[in-house]
C-alpha positions as a printed NumPy array, in Angstrom:
array([[105.252, -17.464, -50.887],
       [103.104, -20.271, -51.237],
       [ 99.887, -20.822, -53.248],
       [ 97.648, -20.783, -49.91 ],
       [ 99.729, -17.885, -48.952],
       [ 98.732, -16.059, -52.297],
       [ 95.075, -16.443, -52.251],
       [ 94.733, -15.699, -49.049],
       [ 96.632, -12.161, -49.893],
       [ 93.878, -12.127, -52.872],
       [ 90.876, -12.868, -50.647],
       [ 92.267,  -9.871, -48.14 ],
       [ 92.694,  -7.388, -50.993],
       [ 89.049,  -8.56 , -52.516],
       [ 87.922,  -7.141, -48.955],
       [ 88.243, -10.1  , -46.81 ],
       [ 89.326,  -9.517, -43.198],
       [ 92.877, -11.204, -41.753],
       [ 91.158, -14.015, -40.228],
       [ 88.088, -14.529, -43.341],
       [ 91.274, -14.535, -45.538],
       [ 93.254, -17.115, -43.691],
       [ 90.555, -19.622, -42.644],
       [ 88.813, -19.438, -46.257],
       [ 91.976, -20.34 , -47.8  ],
       [ 92.163, -23.894, -45.558],
       [ 87.992, -24.286, -46.976],
       [ 88.451, -27.23 , -49.572],
       [ 90.171, -29.557, -47.671],
       [ 87.844, -29.473, -45.042],
       [ 84.692, -29.886, -47.203],
       [ 83.246, -26.245, -45.531],
       [ 81.759, -24.149, -47.651],
       [ 83.537, -20.751, -48.208],
       [ 80.186, -18.426, -47.659],
       [ 79.851, -20.518, -44.621],
       [ 83.536, -19.749, -43.353],
       [ 83.657, -16.348, -44.754],
       [ 80.4  , -15.356, -41.499],
       [ 82.006, -17.475, -38.74 ],
       [ 85.292, -15.576, -39.093],
       [ 83.953, -12.374, -39.52 ],
       [ 84.142, -10.85 , -36.111],
       [ 87.379, -12.145, -35.945],
       [ 88.507,  -9.698, -38.052],
       [ 90.693,  -6.531, -36.925],
       [ 92.026,  -8.096, -33.313],
       [ 88.073,  -9.204, -32.7  ],
       [ 87.011,  -5.937, -33.659],
       [ 88.974,  -4.144, -30.395],
       [ 92.208,  -4.724, -32.001],
       [ 93.297,  -8.139, -29.657],
       [ 94.342, -11.389, -30.932],
       [ 95.163, -11.179, -34.683],
       [ 92.583, -12.105, -37.213],
       [ 95.403, -13.917, -39.444],
       [ 96.201, -15.86 , -35.925],
       [ 92.604, -16.194, -35.226],
       [ 91.94 , -17.885, -38.764],
       [ 95.044, -20.252, -37.902],
       [ 93.554, -21.049, -34.925],
       [ 90.091, -21.697, -36.482],
       [ 92.035, -24.109, -38.71 ],
       [ 93.804, -26.036, -36.055],
       [ 90.535, -26.334, -33.997],
       [ 88.942, -27.78 , -37.859],
       [ 91.626, -30.266, -37.968],
       [ 92.138, -31.356, -34.485],
       [ 88.863, -31.019, -32.699],
       [ 86.167, -35.021, -32.562],
       [ 83.384, -32.439, -33.649],
       [ 80.927, -34.049, -31.454],
       [ 81.743, -34.95 , -27.907],
       [ 79.585, -38.142, -28.412],
       [ 81.8  , -39.23 , -31.056],
       [ 85.146, -39.989, -28.698],
       [ 87.733, -38.658, -26.774],
       [ 87.088, -34.83 , -25.538],
       [ 89.438, -32.738, -27.677],
       [ 89.845, -29.275, -26.162],
       [ 92.812, -29.542, -23.682],
       [ 94.721, -30.661, -27.069],
       [ 93.375, -28.24 , -29.524],
       [ 94.147, -25.487, -26.937],
       [ 97.526, -26.785, -26.446],
       [ 98.057, -26.459, -30.392],
       [ 96.959, -23.583, -30.597],
       [ 99.737, -21.816, -27.783],
       [102.451, -23.755, -29.375],
       [101.225, -21.96 , -32.86 ],
       [100.257, -18.509, -31.35 ],
       [103.819, -18.875, -29.443],
       [106.119, -19.221, -32.792],
       [103.392, -16.172, -34.484],
       [104.951, -13.774, -31.528],
       [108.229, -15.39 , -31.573],
       [108.311, -14.005, -35.515],
       [106.528, -11.158, -35.168],
       [107.157,  -9.557, -31.841],
       [103.394,  -9.988, -30.6  ],
       [100.042, -11.469, -31.438],
       [ 97.777,  -8.414, -30.507],
       [ 96.353,  -6.573, -33.56 ],
       [ 97.187,  -3.397, -31.832],
       [100.973,  -3.608, -31.204],
       [101.223,  -5.565, -34.341],
       [100.098,  -2.513, -35.999],
       [101.578,   0.175, -33.743],
       [ 98.383,   1.726, -32.27 ],
       [100.298,   3.436, -28.87 ],
       [103.499,   3.02 , -30.252],
       [103.722,   4.56 , -33.653],
       [106.022,   1.785, -34.73 ],
       [104.573,  -0.978, -37.04 ],
       [105.675,  -4.365, -36.473],
       [103.869,  -6.181, -39.236],
       [101.814,  -5.489, -41.601],
       [ 98.132,  -7.161, -42.387],
       [ 99.185,  -8.878, -45.471],
       [102.637, -10.237, -43.706],
       [100.479, -11.342, -40.846],
       [ 98.525, -12.828, -43.007],
       [101.361, -14.395, -44.916],
       [102.904, -15.733, -41.475],
       [ 99.571, -17.431, -40.202],
       [ 98.898, -19.265, -43.658],
       [102.726, -20.808, -43.237],
       [102.104, -21.254, -39.891],
       [ 98.75 , -23.148, -40.314],
       [100.482, -25.054, -43.632],
       [103.124, -26.358, -40.907],
       [101.107, -27.485, -38.296],
       [ 98.962, -29.761, -41.025],
       [101.786, -31.18 , -42.279],
       [103.149, -32.196, -39.06 ],
       [ 99.913, -33.729, -38.091],
       [ 99.724, -35.255, -41.327],
       [103.573, -37.028, -40.596],
       [102.077, -37.86 , -37.094],
       [ 99.221, -39.787, -39.107],
       [101.325, -41.433, -41.444]])
């Protein structure tokens, strides 16, 4: 397990939701205040509070957006389409690993069969985020 994954699990153990645990683990790399990210990500835990898209995956998507976005349409070419493409690619990888990207399915709410625990979803989302960032670094070099 990577240091980032360990940090994310520690955050989750302290009471961070899955989205907060993943997103806050990458704050230092992007110069984002951890408390600010904590507040931003709060509504994305528990599958956006509705057991929909996994919170850990939402945290990963936030980091993809941080890395890929132009930040302001006046600063250059719009990046939304490219960001959406990258998010879909990594959401598909998550689903391939775990059988779903929906919280209620991962937790087996309707089937009684848990596909993946929250800590494992967090570890997977962190690993995919690290994979994504490494791939982007390779492209930039």
